[in-house]
C-alpha positions in Angstrom: 0.0 0.0 0.0 1.6 3.3 -1.2 -0.7 5.7 0.7 -1.7 6.2 4.3 -5.3 6.5 5.5 -5.8 10.1 6.8 -7.7 9.9 10.0 -7.3 11.1 13.6 -6.1 7.7 14.7 -2.4 7.7 13.5 -0.6 4.6 12.4 0.4 2.3 15.2 4.0 2.2 14.2 4.2 6.0 14.7 2.9 5.7 18.3 5.2 2.8 19.0 8.3 4.6 17.8 7.3 7.8 19.6 6.9 5.9 22.9 10.2 4.1 22.4 12.1 7.2 21.6 10.5 9.1 24.6 11.6 6.3 26.9 15.2 6.5 25.5 15.3 10.3 26.0 14.2 9.9 29.7 16.6 7.0 30.3 19.6 8.9 29.0 20.1 11.5 31.8 19.0 9.1 34.6 21.3 6.7 36.5 21.6 3.4 34.7 21.5 -0.2 36.1 23.7 -1.5 33.3 26.7 -0.3 31.3 26.4 1.1 27.7 27.1 -2.3 26.2 24.0 -4.0 27.7 21.9 -0.9 27.0 22.8 -1.0 23.3 21.3 -4.5 23.3 18.3 -3.9 25.5 17.0 -0.7 24.0 16.8 -1.8 20.3 15.1 -5.0 21.4 12.6 -2.9 23.5 11.9 -0.8 20.4 11.1 -3.8 18.3 8.9 -5.3 21.0 7.1 -1.9 21.5 6.2 -1.9 17.8 5.0 -5.5 18.1 2.8 -4.7 21.1 1.2 -1.7 19.3 0.5 -3.7 16.2 -1.0 -6.4 18.4 -3.1 -3.9 20.2 -4.3 -2.7 16.8 -5.9 -6.1 16.2 -8.0 -5.9 19.3 -11.7 -4.9 19.1 -12.6 -1.3 20.1 -13.9 -2.7 23.4 -10.4 -3.8 24.3 -8.8 -0.5 23.4 -8.1 0.3 27.1 -6.4 -3.1 27.9 -4.3 -2.7 24.7 -3.2 0.8 25.7 -2.4 -0.3 29.3 -0.3 -3.2 27.9 1.9 -0.7 26.0 2.2 1.6 28.9 3.2 -1.2 31.3 5.9 -2.2 28.8 7.2 1.4 28.8 7.3 1.3 32.6 9.2 -2.0 32.5 11.8 -0.6 30.1 12.4 2.5 32.2 12.5 0.5 35.5 14.8 -2.1 34.0 17.3 0.3 32.5 17.5 2.9 35.3 18.5 2.6 38.9 15.1 3.9 40.2 12.5 3.0 42.6 9.2 1.8 41.3 7.6 5.2 42.3 10.3 7.1 40.4 9.9 4.9 37.3 6.1 5.4 37.3 6.6 9.2 37.4 9.0 9.2 34.4 6.9 6.7 32.5 3.9 9.1 32.8 6.1 11.9 31.5 7.4 9.8 28.6 3.9 8.7 27.7 2.7 12.3 27.4 5.8 13.3 25.5 5.3 10.6 23.0 1.7 11.4 22.4 2.5 15.1 21.9 5.2 14.4 19.3 3.3 11.7 17.5 0.0 13.7 17.3 1.8 16.9 16.1 3.7 15.0 13.4 0.6 13.2 12.1 -1.5 16.3 12.1 1.2 18.2 10.2 1.4 15.4 7.6 -2.3 15.2 7.1 -2.7 18.9 6.8 0.2 19.0 4.2 -1.6 16.3 2.2 -5.0 18.1 2.4 -3.2 21.2 1.1 -1.8 19.6 -2.0 1.1 17.3 -1.0 1.1 13.9 -2.6 0.1 11.2 -0.1 2.6 8.4 -0.6 5.0 6.3 1.6 8.1 8.4 0.5 6.6 11.7 1.7 5.2 10.0 4.9 8.6 8.6 5.9 10.4 11.9 5.1 7.9 13.9 7.1 8.1 11.4 10.0 11.9 11.4 10.1 12.3 15.2 9.9 9.6 16.1 12.4 10.5 13.3 14.9 14.2 14.2 14.7 13.5 17.9 15.2 11.0 17.6 18.1 12.8 14.8 20.0 16.1 16.7 19.7 14.5 19.8 21.1 12.9 17.7 23.9 16.2 16.0 24.6 18.0 19.3 25.3 15.1 20.6 27.3 15.0 17.5 29.5 18.8 17.4 29.9 18.7 20.7 31.6 16.2 19.7 34.3 16.6 15.9 34.6 19.7 14.3 36.1 20.9 11.5 38.4 20.0 13.6 41.4 16.6 15.1 40.3 15.5 11.8 38.8 15.1 10.1 42.1 13.2 10.6 45.4 10.0 11.4 43.6 7.3 12.0 46.3 4.0 10.1 46.2 2.2 13.4 45.6 4.4 14.2 42.6 3.9 10.7 41.2 0.1 10.9 41.6 -0.1 14.3 39.9 1.9 13.0 37.0 -0.1 9.8 36.7 -3.5 11.5 36.9 -2.4 14.2 34.5 -1.2 11.6 32.0 -4.4 9.6 32.3 -6.6 12.6 31.7 -4.4 13.9 28.8 -4.2 10.5 27.1 -7.9 9.9 27.5 -8.9 13.3 26.1 -6.5 13.2 23.2 -7.6 9.7 22.1 -11.3 10.3 22.5 -11.5 10.0 18.7 -11.1 6.3 19.0 -14.2 6.0 21.1 -16.2 8.4 18.9 -14.9 7.1 15.6 -18.1 5.4 14.6 -20.1 8.5 15.2 -17.9 10.8 13.2 -18.7 11.9 9.7 -17.3 14.6 7.5 -13.8 16.2 7.2 -14.7 19.1 9.4 -15.3 16.9 12.5 -12.1 14.9 11.8 -10.2 18.2 11.4 -11.4 19.4 14.8 -10.3 16.2 16.4 -6.8 16.8 15.0 -6.8 20.2 16.7 -8.2 18.9 20.0 -5.8 15.9 20.1 -2.6 18.0 19.4 -3.6 20.9 21.7 -4.4 18.6 24.6 -1.1 16.7 24.2 0.9 19.8 23.9 -0.8 21.3 27.0 -0.1 18.1 28.9 3.5 18.1 27.9 3.8 21.7 29.1 2.1 20.9 32.4 4.5 18.1 33.2 7.5 20.1 32.0 6.6 22.9 34.4 6.3 20.4 37.2 9.7 18.9 36.4 11.2 22.3 36.2 9.8 23.2 39.6 11.3 19.9 41.0 14.6 20.9 39.5 14.5 24.4 41.0 13.5 22.9 44.4 16.5 20.6 44.2 18.8 23.5 43.3 17.4 25.5 46.2 18.1 22.6 48.6 21.6 22.3 47.3 22.3 26.0 47.8 20.9 25.8 51.3 23.2 22.8 52.1 26.2 24.7 50.7 25.3 27.8 52.7 25.0 25.6 55.9 28.4 24.1 55.2 29.9 27.6 54.9 28.2 28.7 58.1 29.6 25.7 59.9 33.1 26.3 58.6 32.9 29.9 59.6 31.7 28.9 63.1 34.6 26.4 63.3 36.9 29.2 62.4 35.5 31.5 65.1 35.8 28.7 67.6 39.4 28.0 66.7 40.2 31.7 66.9 38.6 32.1 70.3 40.3 28.9 71.6 43.6 30.2 70.4 43.2 33.5 72.2 41.9 31.8 75.3 45.0 29.4 75.4 47.4 32.3 74.8 45.9 34.2 77.7 46.1 31.1 80.0 49.6 30.4 78.9 50.6 33.9 79.8 49.0 33.6 83.2 50.7 30.2 83.8 54.0 31.7 83.0 53.6 34.3 85.7 52.4 31.8 88.2 55.3 29.5 87.5 57.7 32.4 88.2 55.8 33.1 91.5 56.0 29.4 92.5 59.8 29.3 91.9 60.3 32.4 94.1 57.9 31.2 96.8 59.5 29.7 99.9 56.3 28.9 101.8 55.3 25.3 101.1 51.6 26.0 101.8 51.4 28.9 99.4 53.3 26.9 96.8 50.8 24.1 97.1 47.9 26.6 96.8 49.5 27.9 93.6 49.9 24.4 92.2 46.2 23.6 92.9 45.2 26.8 91.1 47.3 25.8 88.2 45.8 22.3 88.1 42.3 23.8 88.1 43.2 26.1 85.3 44.6 23.2 83.3 41.5 21.2 83.8 39.4 24.1 82.4 41.3 23.6 79.1 39.5 20.3 78.6 36.2 21.5 77.4 35.6 18.8 74.8 32.6 16.6 75.2 32.4 13.1 73.6 29.0 11.5 73.1 29.7 9.5 70.0 27.7 11.9 67.8 30.0 14.3 65.9 27.4 17.0 65.4 26.3 16.8 69.0 29.9 16.8 70.3 30.6 20.0 68.3 27.5 21.8 69.7 28.1 20.8 73.3 31.8 21.5 73.2 31.1 24.9 71.8 28.6 25.6 74.6 31.0 24.2 77.2 33.8 26.5 76.0 31.5 29.5 76.2 30.5 28.6 79.8 34.2 28.1 80.8 35.1 31.5 79.4 32.3 33.1 81.4 32.8 31.2 84.6 29.5 29.3 84.2 29.2 25.8 85.5 28.2 23.5 82.6 26.9 20.0 83.3 26.0 17.5 80.5 24.4 14.1 80.8 24.2 12.5 77.3 22.4 9.2 76.9 22.1 7.7 73.4 19.2 5.3 74.5 15.7 6.3 73.6 
């Protein structure tokens, strides 16, 4: 057959390739379970099997359209989960995004081709393949660079249940609304109705893609904000350690200066009682140098030691009883 049937329901192979490419694009920036060698084997086989599943679903009666669709979506989820070091929750989130992305690209390409044919372009396999290759390459390249900016090893994990549910519900609504033509196909008649379905499908898919892209961008910004907060806290801790070191150095210098004078006094003192009194005072001063507190928790040790040093410097009696048992 040298021509394609122009209708809102695009060829199954278009949908399958769009779903497969979308999965590959989302897999690329995420942390992988396998090396490149195994991925180069798994991903092409996944693409072939995705086409097989779509063609198989195309043979189902209209009543089994939903199970056929779910079968392909579950396979997309399995590919993402198998190839990426993600939790199931993370994989479901990115699968929903990949599904909406594939629908948006496939519907936009198919609408563009049909409109080009309706406006005078010859409908044949050569033009269809050329249109498919150019538009798919352009759109998926753009999406790849957009996703690479906001999807990474760090932002691809730890998806919350709320984020996953929003993505799944949004994908379900978008996919259902954009494919409503399959359900209403028997009731449609006339090119005007088919044309409106093209517009509805493409518009809904593009809006869904934008919604999920905005959500992913917000996740990325939240991650960057968290990273900046962590870096700021590290700098604050380093500055606090510097201040502590400086105060300790000044404190030790003062005490060493006092000890030097007391040693001179002890050397010149002939009275044994006074000498013993001076030695006890020196011993007390030396004990005050030991302000470190060890509980086994590094962060807690630092905080308590800092407070103990402050109390020692201001002649405050500090008592600490740390018990790690709850």
